[in-house]
Structure formats: structure tokens, C-alpha cells
N, C-alpha and C positions, 0 to 999 in steps of 0.2 A: 710143367711149363710155367715160366714166370715172364710177365710182360711188364716193362717199366716205361711209362710215358706220362707226360704231365699236361698235354694240351687238352683242354676241355672240348668235348664234342657234343654234349647235350645242351639244350637250351631250356630256359624257364620263361613262363608267361606270368607276370604279376597281375593279379586281379584284385581290385579293392573290394573287400567284403563289407556288407552293411553292418555297422556297429563294431567292426573289428579294429583293433589298435594298429594292426599292420596287415599288409596285403598277403594273400596266399600265393605261393609260388607253385606252378605246375610243371612237371618234368616229363619228357618222353625219351625213350631209348633211341639212339641214332645208329643207322646201319652203315652210313658213309658209302652206300652203294650207288654207282652211277645209274641214271635212268636207262632202261632197256627198251630198245626199239627194234622191231623185226617185222618184215613184210609177211612172214609166215612162221609158224611155230611147229615143232615136232608133235606128232600125235601121241607119243608116249608121255604120260603125265605123272607128276608126283605131287602129293598134297601133304603139307604140314597139318595133319588132321587134329592133333591135340597137343596142348602143353599143360602139364600138371605142375602145381606148386605146393610146397609144404604149407601147412595152415598158417604159420606165422607170417608168410609172405603174401597171403591172400587178403590183402588190405589195400585201401586207397592211399595210405600213407607210405612214404619212402622209409624203409626200415634201416635203422642204424644201431650197431651194437656198441656197448661200452668196452673199455680195454679189458674188463674182467669177463667178457663174453656174453654178458646178460643183454637181452634186447631192451633198448631204452624206450621210455615213453616217448613215442614219436611226436614231435611238435605238429600241431594241426595245420600249420601254415606251409608245409612241404608235402605236396601230394603228387601222385601219378596223374598225368593228363589222360591216360587210358588204362583199362585193366591191364595189370602186369603180364598176365598170360598172353593177352592179345599183342602187347608190345614185343614180347619175346618172339612170338610166331611171326610177326611182321618183319622184324630184323632178320630172322633166319631165312624167310622166303626171299628177301631182297638180296642177301648174300649168296644164296644158292642159285638164283635165277640165271645169272650170266654163265658161270662155269658149267652148270648142268646143261644149258642150252647148247654149249659146244660139244656135249656128249650125246646129243639127240634126245634130251628130256626137257619137257616144259614144266616148270614149277608153277602150280596154280596159284593165282592171287587169292586173297581172302574172300573176295566176293564170288569166286567160282568154286569155293571149297565144297559145295554141295554136289558138284559134278563127280561122278565115279572116276577115280584115278587108278592108274595101273599100280602105283606104289603109294603107300601111306607111311608117313614118318611120324612116329610118336616120340615126344620129348618129355622127359621127367627132370624138372629142375630140383636138385637136392639142396643147393645153397646158391644164393645170389645176394650178396650183402657187403657192406663196408663197416669198419669200426673206427673208433676215434684215434687209433694209433696209425691210421692211414693204410691199413691192409684191406684190399678189396678182393673178393674171390667169387668164382663161379664153379660149381660142381654140377654136372648134368649127365644124364644117361639117354641113350637113343635106341629106338627099335625101328627097323625097316620091315614093313609087311608087304608081301605080294597080295594085293587086294583080290586078284582073280583066283588064286589058289588058297587064300586065307592061311598063309604060312609065313613064318618069320624068315626073312632073307639074311639079316645080319643085325647085330646089336653091339653096343659098346658104351664106354664111359669116357668122360673128358673132365679135366680139372685145370683151371688156370687161375693165376692170381697176379695182382699188381700192387705196387706200393706208390702212394701218392702223398704229397705234402698238403696237410690240412691246416686251415687257419687256427689260431689259438682258441678263439671263441666259436662255439657252435652257432651257425647261421646259414643264410642262403648259400654262401660260397661253399660251405661244407658239403651241402647236398648236391650242388652243381658239380663239384669235383668228384664225388662218389658216383653219381649217375653217369658222368662222362667215362669213368673207369669201367663201370659195368657195361656200358655200350661197347667199349673197346674189347672187353672180354667176350661179349656175345659175337662181335665181328670175327674174332679169332676162332671162336667155336664154329661159326657158320662156314668159314674157310676150311676148317678141318673136316667138317661134314661133307663139304663139296668133294673133297678128295676121296673120302671113304665111299660115298654114295656113287661116285662115278664108276667104280668097279663093281659095287654090290648090286646096282640097279641097271642092268643093260637095257639099251633102247630096243624097242620091239618094232617089227615091220608094220 
């Protein structure tokens, strides 16, 4: 799957650091999901119970690769505004909430993740990164578990990539563009999961 788009969807918050020569920019992933309002929600629930990351992504800094594939020394002034695994989980919950509601399933928000859900969704991020050539990619795997029976209901993998135009010099706009593309890829992944889970996780009486 290849997605091509150029509109940035992420935002950054510049904070002036004490003694720093330039402000630090903080980024969060954007789900672009509309707020969900409902007078009542289905009793069948699904939780995005865990998101795992490879070690090189388990960092506060936004990771960028060089054109040779090597991970660059990430500038200290471009950081995630939240832990990356929590950001991925938040985006997926928001993208899943509305379509699964139409199938009789409530996606639990993060603050209710401790509640026993009928289904648990486990996400393994294999790759989520951009490089200086303007290639941004997401590779992920998912497993749906029936919590009551402690058995795997379904599992699969997904890969998406997007090409973006980056400025000639590495700076704030470089990271804003990469994070925006990563957001779009996660949005597409969430929409894919909504279709798969709608059939693999039936609503219960």
C-alpha cells in the first residue's frame, strides 16, 4: 500500500529551554478522528491493550534515518510530546471507535484500559520512521485475543509507505513533515484494522 499526500497533520509546540540556543519542538501523532458522542455504548468491549516498539524507537526523540539507512544522531530539539507507544495506541483507539461502534463494539479509552474487555488488541510496531530521501514507512503486526477464552481470534500484518517533499536543510519543518506522514499512515492502519476487526470480533449479547 502506498499513500501519497503532502498536507501536514501534526503540530509542534515550541518551548524555550533554559540556556538553549534554540527552542525544543514537541510533536504528537494526529488521528484526524471526529469526536464521538453517544447516549449509550455497547456492552461488548475491545481494548488496545499493548503497543510494543523496537528498541531504536523507544526514545523521546523523533527518529530520522539517513539516505544510507543508518539511524541519525537525532537532534535534541525535536522530541515526542508523549511516549510513542502511547501515541500510537491513542491514534488507533480513536480511529477504531466510530466504525466498531457501528458493529456493536465499544473501544475502551485509555483511562478505562484496566477494565476487563471482551477482546484485547495487541499491536507490534516493526518500523515507523522517515528518512532524508522523503520516504516514510509503517510496518506493524496485530493480534486479536478473546479475553474470556484466552485464545487468539485473528492476527495479521500491514505495511504502508508515503513519499513526502522535505526541505533541503534538516530542521523543524523536516520533522513536522515526517510526523505528519507517520500520522497519516497510522490513520490508514487504524481504518484497515476497523475493517478486519469488525468481522473477527463479533458483538456479544
